[in-house]
N, C-alpha and C positions, 0 to 999 in steps of 0.2 A: 730438620728443623732444629735449630739452635736451643741446648738444654744446659739448666742448672739445677745443680741440687735434683738432677732427675726431673726436673720440671720444667715446660716451655718459657723461653724468656717473654714471651708476649703473655703466660701467666703472670711472670711474676711483675712488669711493666704493669698490669691491670692493679694487682695487691698493692704497690706502692701508689697507683693513681686512689685506691679506694682508702689506705693508711692518709694520704693528703687530704681528702673527701673528711674521713675522722677527724684529722687535725685542723679540718678549718672548722667543726664544729664546737671542737674543746677550745678553740681561738674565739670565737664569739663568746659564747657561755664563759670561759676563766676572764674573758676581757671584762665581762660586765661584771662578775665578782670583785674580780681587782679595784674595778674604779668605786663600786660600793665600797669595797674595804679600806681602800686607801682613802675614800675622800671622808666618807660617813662613819669607818670603823666600825662597820655593821657586818655580821656574818649573815649573809643571803640565803639562806638555805630554800626558801622559795623560787629559787632561781630557774630549778627545774619546772616545777609545777608554772612560772609564768612563761618559761619555753613552751607548754605545752598548749597554755591557751592561745599564745600566738599561732600555732595550727589551727587550731578549733575556728577562730576569728577568720580566718583566712577561708576555713571551710565556709563558712556560715553566710561569708561575704560572695561567696560562689553560688551556693544552695540558694538564699534568701534573695539577693540583691542581683547577682549574677554578675557581679564584678570578678574581671578575671585576675589569673595568676599577678602579673605587674602592678595591678589597683591593689593587690593584696601586700606587694613589696613596699607600698609607699603607705596606705592608711592603717596597718596591722601595728608598724610600731609606734604612731602617734596614740592609737588607742591602746595600747599597753604603756606608753609611757603615762596615760591621762589616770591609768589605773594605778602603775607605778606613785602619780601625785596622790593620790587617794592612801594607797597606803600607807607614805610616808609620812603623812596630814596626821591621819587618823591616829597611827599606832606608833611607827619608829621613831617620831622625835621625842618620844617620854622615856627613850632608852640610852640616846646617847651619852648620860653621864655615867651609865649601869658600865656592869662587866660585858664581855662578849658573850656569855651565858646566856643572859638576856634576851640577846638578839634574835640567837640561834633558836633558846627555845620557842619565842614568838612565830618565826616565819616557818620553824618546821610544825608551829602549831597552823600557819593559813596554809600549809603543802596537804595537812590531811582535811582539810575544810573544802579547800579546792575541789582537790580531788573525787575528795566524797559527793557533790554538787556535781560535779560533768559526768561520772559513773552513773549515779539518779537520773539526769537529763539525757545521754548518749551511749548508755551503756561500755561496755566491755570490750567488745567484739572489732572494732577499730572500723573506721572510715575509710575511705578513699578520695584523693583529690587529686582531678586532673592538673598533669603540667602543660605548660603551652608548648604546642606544636611545634614553635621555633626550637626547644629545647629535645626535643625526642628524637630518637635515631643513636647515631653512632657514627663517628670519625674514623677514618681508616689510615693509620699509620705506619708506614714501612718500615721497619727497624734497620733494611740491607746496612746501611752506612754504620752499624754499632758492631753488630756480629758478622756481616760479610755474606749472610745469606738471604738469595730473594726470596724465602717463603717466607722468611720471619715477619710477620704482619700483626699488629696490634688494633684491636678496634675499640676505640676510648668514648663510651658516652659520653653526649654532651651534656647531660644536664649534670653529671659529676663535676665535670670542667668548668662549668659554670659555676658551681659551690664553691670550687675551691678561687678560682677568680675573684669573684664578688668578696669573698670573705679577707683575700688579701687587701682588698681596697678598704674594705670598712675598719681593717684592723691600722693599717696604715694611718687611715683619715682620722680614727681615734686617737692613737698614740700620737700623732702631729698636732692635732687641737689640744690634746693634755700637755704637753711637754714643748712647745715652740710656739703659743698664742697667747697671748696677754689674758682670757680668759681662763687658760688653762693654770697662767701662774696667778690667780686671784682666787682659783679652785684648790692649788695647790697650797698657797698662803692660808687661806682659812680653814684648813686642817690643823694646821702647824698652830694657829694665834687668831682664832677670830674676831679677839677684841682689838687687834691693832689693823684686821682689815674691815674692821665695823667702823674703826675712825677714819676710815680714808672715804667712807659713803656708800661702801659697798652691801647691801644687802644679805647677809651670810646664809640667813634662813630659806633665801629663796635661791640658791645658790645650791646648797644643798638638796633642796627638795627638784631642781633642776640635772642635779646629778644623779639622784636616785632613778627619775623618771626615764633616764637616759639610759643606767644600765638593765632595766627593765624592757624597755625599746630594745637596745639589741638582743636580750634572749627571744623577744616575740619576732623581731625580724629571723632568728635562728629556725626560729619553730616554721616558717612560710617555706621555709626551702628547706626543714625536711618534712614537710607535709606533701609536696610533688615525689620525694624521695619514698615513703615508707607510710603504712597505714595510722592512720592518728588513732590513737589512745589514748583516756587517761593518764595511765601509767608511764606513758612512754619521755617523762622527764625525770621520772624516780631512774627508769635504770641509767638515765645517761650523766644523772649530778654526783652520784659518786665518784665516777673517772676523772667528771671535771672538779673536784673538790680536791682530788689528789694530785692533777697537775699541776691547779694553784699553789698546792704547796712547795709542790719541784723547784716551780717558780719563782715562787717567793710570793706569799699574800702581801698586795697591794704592789707589786712592778707590774706597770704597764708593758714593757718590754719583755719582761722575764715571761708571762704568761703568753703571746705570741708567740715567741720561740720556742718554747717549751709545747705548746701543743702542738706544733707541726712537727717536732723534732719527735715526741713522743707518739704521733700518728702514725711517724714512719717505720717506728722501732716496733710497735705492734704490727703493721705492715708485715715486717721482715718476720719479725718471731713467727706470724701466720703462717710463713711459708718453710722456715726450717724446724718451728716444732709449734705446732698446732695447738696442742695441751695447754700449752705456757704462754697463748697472746691475749687470755684473761685476766690474767694476773701480775702482769710484767709489769706495767707502772705503778701497780705497787707496792712490788718488790723493788724498782725502781727510787720509790719515794721512801720505803724502810731503810734502805740504803743512804741515800741526798739526808734524809734527817741525822742519821747517824752520823754523818761528817760534817753537815751544815744545818742547823736545824733551822733558820732563817729561809730556806732555800735556795737556790743556785744565785737569783738574782735578788733576793731580798735583802733590808737593810737591820744587821745586829741591833736589837733595841738595850 
């Protein structure tokens, strides 16, 4: 069996797949954060809690109504989008003219309320969610063409592969909608000069509300993907959102393309660090963030203001 760093090549390949999987979650969540900040100028600290809510809504759809994973992928983003509309209309719309700190404090307060409610109703032990049979098992991938050794074989879990594939599709579709369509042009124009956009008869408040709803729907969609991979707990979002914020800062606050590229790249870097120096895998992203901020405070793809 071929080895690298005294480890089997198949193990390193699996770690890279896990890195891409983590990068997929970073991408979906950081993309939602980037859309919300870029369009609304609000730092949505509640994004992790909304990701957790998406996982719980998927579990409730299965447990109460019997609706499967595939239905959850369609319905949970709609439900979370409605939740986003309520939050934006009831709370966030009063903060757009204020400093970023007010939005950060408000959404942080929402995190405490939401997580407290879910702990009261569901406890902290965690719930399991049944992934579809179509995505169970693993695919056998021979590595002979790469290593020249017929004994080198890699088993790729189908569900992890599904997460990477569907996240890439969602990220590309979001980037295309914002950067290459008329609706995206209206959204970007509304953030730069809302008065001018209103003069063309475009309802700017509705655009802003739908933008926030879309960001929350992305978080809910990521929550459904996570439900089939790990235990569903009220604090699952808090454990992830700090890393996602670091990813957004590295890519550049408000940069859609920066969030996508940085997420997958950092997922791979984190995986390689776990292979070479496991003790540093939990902090490598934050070390990179510090270095980037020292050299380029606006982030790798951000614009200096």
